[in-house]
C-alpha positions as CSV (number, residue, x, y, z in Angstrom):
1,X,33.2,108.2,101.0
2,X,31.6,108.0,104.4
3,X,30.6,111.1,106.3
4,X,31.5,110.3,109.8
5,X,31.6,113.4,112.0
6,X,35.0,114.1,113.6
7,X,34.6,116.0,116.9
8,X,36.8,119.2,117.3
9,X,38.2,120.0,120.7
10,X,37.3,123.8,120.7
11,X,38.8,124.2,124.3
12,X,42.3,124.2,122.8
13,X,41.6,126.9,120.2
14,X,40.5,130.5,120.1
15,X,37.9,131.4,117.5
16,X,37.3,134.9,116.1
17,X,34.6,135.8,113.6
18,X,36.3,137.2,110.5
19,X,33.3,137.5,108.1
20,X,29.7,138.5,108.7
21,X,27.2,135.7,108.5
22,X,25.8,135.2,105.0
23,X,23.2,132.8,103.6
24,X,24.5,129.7,101.9
25,X,23.2,129.3,98.4
26,X,22.1,126.1,96.8
27,X,22.8,127.8,93.4
28,X,24.7,130.9,92.5
29,X,22.6,131.2,89.4
30,X,19.1,131.1,91.0
31,X,20.1,132.7,94.4
32,X,18.2,129.9,96.2
33,X,19.1,129.8,99.9
34,X,20.0,126.4,101.5
35,X,17.8,125.3,104.3
36,X,18.1,122.6,107.0
37,X,15.7,119.8,107.7
38,X,13.6,122.1,109.8
39,X,13.3,124.7,107.0
40,X,15.7,127.2,108.7
41,X,18.0,129.1,106.4
42,X,21.7,127.9,106.6
43,X,24.3,130.7,107.1
44,X,28.0,130.5,106.6
45,X,30.4,132.3,109.0
46,X,34.1,132.7,108.5
47,X,36.2,132.1,111.6
48,X,39.9,132.2,112.4
49,X,41.0,129.3,114.7
50,X,44.3,129.9,116.6
51,X,46.1,127.5,118.8
52,X,48.4,128.2,121.7
53,X,51.5,128.3,119.5
54,X,50.0,131.0,117.3
55,X,49.2,128.9,114.3
56,X,46.0,130.2,112.6
57,X,43.6,128.5,110.2
58,X,40.6,130.0,108.5
59,X,37.4,127.9,108.6
60,X,33.9,128.4,107.2
61,X,31.3,127.1,109.5
62,X,27.7,126.5,108.5
63,X,25.0,127.4,111.0
64,X,21.2,126.9,111.0
65,X,19.4,130.1,111.6
66,X,21.0,133.6,111.5
67,X,23.8,133.7,114.1
68,X,24.1,136.8,116.2
69,X,27.9,137.4,115.7
70,X,29.9,140.3,114.4
71,X,33.4,140.6,112.8
72,X,36.0,140.7,115.5
73,X,33.9,138.9,118.1
74,X,35.5,136.0,120.0
75,X,33.2,132.9,119.7
76,X,33.1,129.4,121.1
77,X,31.5,127.1,118.5
78,X,29.2,124.5,120.2
79,X,29.4,120.9,119.0
80,X,31.9,121.7,116.2
81,X,32.7,118.6,114.0
82,X,34.6,118.1,110.9
83,X,33.7,116.0,107.8
84,X,36.3,114.5,105.4
85,X,35.4,115.2,101.7
86,X,36.8,114.6,98.3
87,X,35.8,115.7,94.8
88,X,37.2,115.5,91.3
89,X,37.3,118.6,89.2
90,X,38.8,118.7,85.7
91,X,40.3,115.3,86.3
92,X,42.1,116.4,89.5
93,X,41.2,114.8,92.9
94,X,40.8,117.3,95.7
95,X,40.1,116.6,99.4
96,X,39.9,118.2,102.7
97,X,37.9,118.5,106.0
98,X,34.8,120.6,106.3
99,X,33.5,121.9,109.7
100,X,30.0,122.3,111.0
101,X,28.4,122.7,114.4
102,X,26.3,119.7,115.4
103,X,22.9,120.5,116.9
104,X,23.1,120.0,120.7
105,X,20.7,117.7,122.3
106,X,20.0,118.0,126.0
107,X,20.8,114.8,127.9
108,X,17.8,112.7,128.7
109,X,17.1,112.8,132.4
110,X,15.0,110.2,134.0
111,X,12.2,111.8,136.1
112,X,9.1,110.8,137.9
113,X,6.4,109.1,135.7
114,X,3.8,111.4,134.3
115,X,0.7,110.9,136.5
116,X,-1.6,111.8,133.6
117,X,-0.2,109.0,131.5
118,X,-2.8,106.1,131.4
119,X,0.1,103.5,131.0
120,X,1.5,104.3,134.4
């Protein structure tokens, strides 16, 4: 299965933190904490997502680095995307959508050439 990120329009939802951030573990047995490509610990935060009609879903969001959020705090996830997933356990196919914030990249802005650059 491909892992194509599906952007989430967070402007149409209200998110509230429902669990304190906790480190994601690679293994429950060893207690090894999952890290991202930059070596930062990955944390999981439980959020409730409510729409204008009052429907609420609970989502677990993984974040690189310890987020400064508390239970009950209204948050606006930046760059939230979903990923479709499937797995087979005990012969039963399970599937769903996982969410994760994408790292934000500042837009590249053209500027004046660097005068110290010998190629200019």
